[in-house]
PDB file of N, CA, C and O in Angstrom, chain B, residues numbered from 101:
ATOM      1  N   MET B 101    -148.277 -83.418 -58.875  1.00  0.00           N
ATOM      2  CA  MET B 101    -148.121 -84.873 -58.644  1.00  0.00           C
ATOM      3  C   MET B 101    -149.364 -85.605 -59.176  1.00  0.00           C
ATOM      4  O   MET B 101    -150.496 -85.203 -58.904  1.00  0.00           O
ATOM      5  N   THR B 102    -149.139 -86.659 -59.920  1.00  0.00           N
ATOM      6  CA  THR B 102    -150.261 -87.407 -60.472  1.00  0.00           C
ATOM      7  C   THR B 102    -150.881 -88.336 -59.436  1.00  0.00           C
ATOM      8  O   THR B 102    -150.268 -88.650 -58.416  1.00  0.00           O
ATOM      9  N   LEU B 103    -152.101 -88.769 -59.713  1.00  0.00           N
ATOM     10  CA  LEU B 103    -152.818 -89.623 -58.767  1.00  0.00           C
ATOM     11  C   LEU B 103    -152.130 -90.976 -58.609  1.00  0.00           C
ATOM     12  O   LEU B 103    -151.986 -91.481 -57.495  1.00  0.00           O
ATOM     13  N   SER B 104    -151.704 -91.563 -59.739  1.00  0.00           N
ATOM     14  CA  SER B 104    -151.044 -92.875 -59.681  1.00  0.00           C
ATOM     15  C   SER B 104    -149.761 -92.810 -58.864  1.00  0.00           C
ATOM     16  O   SER B 104    -149.434 -93.736 -58.123  1.00  0.00           O
ATOM     17  N   ARG B 105    -149.032 -91.693 -59.012  1.00  0.00           N
ATOM     18  CA  ARG B 105    -147.785 -91.549 -58.265  1.00  0.00           C
ATOM     19  C   ARG B 105    -148.092 -91.406 -56.772  1.00  0.00           C
ATOM     20  O   ARG B 105    -147.364 -91.931 -55.929  1.00  0.00           O
ATOM     21  N   LEU B 106    -149.168 -90.698 -56.455  1.00  0.00           N
ATOM     22  CA  LEU B 106    -149.564 -90.511 -55.063  1.00  0.00           C
ATOM     23  C   LEU B 106    -149.968 -91.843 -54.440  1.00  0.00           C
ATOM     24  O   LEU B 106    -149.608 -92.139 -53.300  1.00  0.00           O
ATOM     25  N   LEU B 107    -150.714 -92.638 -55.191  1.00  0.00           N
ATOM     26  CA  LEU B 107    -151.128 -93.951 -54.694  1.00  0.00           C
ATOM     27  C   LEU B 107    -149.930 -94.866 -54.486  1.00  0.00           C
ATOM     28  O   LEU B 107    -149.871 -95.617 -53.513  1.00  0.00           O
ATOM     29  N   LYS B 108    -148.964 -94.795 -55.421  1.00  0.00           N
ATOM     30  CA  LYS B 108    -147.768 -95.623 -55.315  1.00  0.00           C
ATOM     31  C   LYS B 108    -146.979 -95.255 -54.064  1.00  0.00           C
ATOM     32  O   LYS B 108    -146.492 -96.131 -53.349  1.00  0.00           O
ATOM     33  N   THR B 109    -146.856 -93.959 -53.805  1.00  0.00           N
ATOM     34  CA  THR B 109    -146.141 -93.478 -52.629  1.00  0.00           C
ATOM     35  C   THR B 109    -146.874 -93.885 -51.354  1.00  0.00           C
ATOM     36  O   THR B 109    -146.248 -94.282 -50.371  1.00  0.00           O
ATOM     37  N   ALA B 110    -148.199 -93.784 -51.375  1.00  0.00           N
ATOM     38  CA  ALA B 110    -149.004 -94.151 -50.212  1.00  0.00           C
ATOM     39  C   ALA B 110    -148.862 -95.644 -49.913  1.00  0.00           C
ATOM     40  O   ALA B 110    -148.792 -96.048 -48.752  1.00  0.00           O
ATOM     41  N   LYS B 111    -148.819 -96.457 -50.965  1.00  0.00           N
ATOM     42  CA  LYS B 111    -148.691 -97.906 -50.783  1.00  0.00           C
ATOM     43  C   LYS B 111    -147.333 -98.247 -50.158  1.00  0.00           C
ATOM     44  O   LYS B 111    -147.248 -99.075 -49.251  1.00  0.00           O
ATOM     45  N   LEU B 112    -146.276 -97.599 -50.655  1.00  0.00           N
ATOM     46  CA  LEU B 112    -144.935 -97.837 -50.117  1.00  0.00           C
ATOM     47  C   LEU B 112    -144.863 -97.391 -48.663  1.00  0.00           C
ATOM     48  O   LEU B 112    -144.287 -98.081 -47.822  1.00  0.00           O
ATOM     49  N   ALA B 113    -145.451 -96.235 -48.373  1.00  0.00           N
ATOM     50  CA  ALA B 113    -145.424 -95.699 -47.011  1.00  0.00           C
ATOM     51  C   ALA B 113    -146.179 -96.620 -46.057  1.00  0.00           C
ATOM     52  O   ALA B 113    -145.725 -96.861 -44.938  1.00  0.00           O
ATOM     53  N   SER B 114    -147.327 -97.133 -46.492  1.00  0.00           N
ATOM     54  CA  SER B 114    -148.113 -98.025 -45.634  1.00  0.00           C
ATOM     55  C   SER B 114    -147.375 -99.333 -45.381  1.00  0.00           C
ATOM     56  O   SER B 114    -147.412 -99.871 -44.274  1.00  0.00           O
ATOM     57  N   ARG B 115    -146.704 -99.842 -46.417  1.00  0.00           N
ATOM     58  CA  ARG B 115    -145.943-101.091 -46.243  1.00  0.00           C
ATOM     59  C   ARG B 115    -144.796-100.888 -45.271  1.00  0.00           C
ATOM     60  O   ARG B 115    -144.512-101.747 -44.437  1.00  0.00           O
ATOM     61  N   LEU B 116    -144.134 -99.731 -45.389  1.00  0.00           N
ATOM     62  CA  LEU B 116    -143.013 -99.429 -44.504  1.00  0.00           C
ATOM     63  C   LEU B 116    -143.508 -99.285 -43.066  1.00  0.00           C
ATOM     64  O   LEU B 116    -142.882 -99.788 -42.133  1.00  0.00           O
ATOM     65  N   TYR B 117    -144.644 -98.591 -42.893  1.00  0.00           N
ATOM     66  CA  TYR B 117    -145.215 -98.383 -41.566  1.00  0.00           C
ATOM     67  C   TYR B 117    -145.625 -99.711 -40.926  1.00  0.00           C
ATOM     68  O   TYR B 117    -145.378 -99.940 -39.742  1.00  0.00           O
ATOM     69  N   ILE B 118    -146.246-100.572 -41.711  1.00  0.00           N
ATOM     70  CA  ILE B 118    -146.667-101.885 -41.189  1.00  0.00           C
ATOM     71  C   ILE B 118    -145.451-102.723 -40.819  1.00  0.00           C
ATOM     72  O   ILE B 118    -145.443-103.402 -39.792  1.00  0.00           O
ATOM     73  N   GLY B 119    -144.420-102.670 -41.665  1.00  0.00           N
ATOM     74  CA  GLY B 119    -143.210-103.439 -41.399  1.00  0.00           C
ATOM     75  C   GLY B 119    -142.551-103.004 -40.103  1.00  0.00           C
ATOM     76  O   GLY B 119    -142.124-103.840 -39.306  1.00  0.00           O
ATOM     77  N   VAL B 120    -142.468-101.696 -39.890  1.00  0.00           N
ATOM     78  CA  VAL B 120    -141.866-101.159 -38.665  1.00  0.00           C
ATOM     79  C   VAL B 120    -142.721-101.517 -37.459  1.00  0.00           C
ATOM     80  O   VAL B 120    -142.195-101.874 -36.405  1.00  0.00           O
ATOM     81  N   SER B 121    -144.041-101.422 -37.611  1.00  0.00           N
ATOM     82  CA  SER B 121    -144.953-101.745 -36.502  1.00  0.00           C
ATOM     83  C   SER B 121    -144.796-103.206 -36.090  1.00  0.00           C
ATOM     84  O   SER B 121    -144.708-103.515 -34.901  1.00  0.00           O
ATOM     85  N   LEU B 122    -144.761-104.098 -37.073  1.00  0.00           N
ATOM     86  CA  LEU B 122    -144.593-105.525 -36.777  1.00  0.00           C
ATOM     87  C   LEU B 122    -143.249-105.785 -36.111  1.00  0.00           C
ATOM     88  O   LEU B 122    -143.154-106.595 -35.189  1.00  0.00           O
ATOM     89  N   HIS B 123    -142.216-105.101 -36.576  1.00  0.00           N
ATOM     90  CA  HIS B 123    -140.883-105.276 -36.009  1.00  0.00           C
ATOM     91  C   HIS B 123    -140.872-104.925 -34.521  1.00  0.00           C
ATOM     92  O   HIS B 123    -140.290-105.642 -33.707  1.00  0.00           O
ATOM     93  N   TYR B 124    -141.527-103.805 -34.177  1.00  0.00           N
ATOM     94  CA  TYR B 124    -141.553-103.384 -32.769  1.00  0.00           C
ATOM     95  C   TYR B 124    -142.499-104.245 -31.932  1.00  0.00           C
ATOM     96  O   TYR B 124    -142.273-104.436 -30.737  1.00  0.00           O
ATOM     97  N   LEU B 125    -143.551-104.760 -32.553  1.00  0.00           N
ATOM     98  CA  LEU B 125    -144.484-105.622 -31.824  1.00  0.00           C
ATOM     99  C   LEU B 125    -143.812-106.944 -31.463  1.00  0.00           C
ATOM    100  O   LEU B 125    -144.012-107.471 -30.368  1.00  0.00           O
ATOM    101  N   ILE B 126    -143.004-107.482 -32.399  1.00  0.00           N
ATOM    102  CA  ILE B 126    -142.326-108.765 -32.158  1.00  0.00           C
ATOM    103  C   ILE B 126    -141.302-108.619 -31.038  1.00  0.00           C
ATOM    104  O   ILE B 126    -141.178-109.493 -30.181  1.00  0.00           O
ATOM    105  N   GLU B 127    -140.569-107.504 -31.054  1.00  0.00           N
ATOM    106  CA  GLU B 127    -139.559-107.292 -30.015  1.00  0.00           C
ATOM    107  C   GLU B 127    -140.205-106.662 -28.800  1.00  0.00           C
ATOM    108  O   GLU B 127    -139.526-106.399 -27.807  1.00  0.00           O
TER     109      GLU B 127
END
């Protein structure tokens, strides 16, 4: 796995995690 691909995956994962966290915090 290349570094750029790893960073891209990490960015998507962090965005998804933040989105889910905010969703549960609001409710």
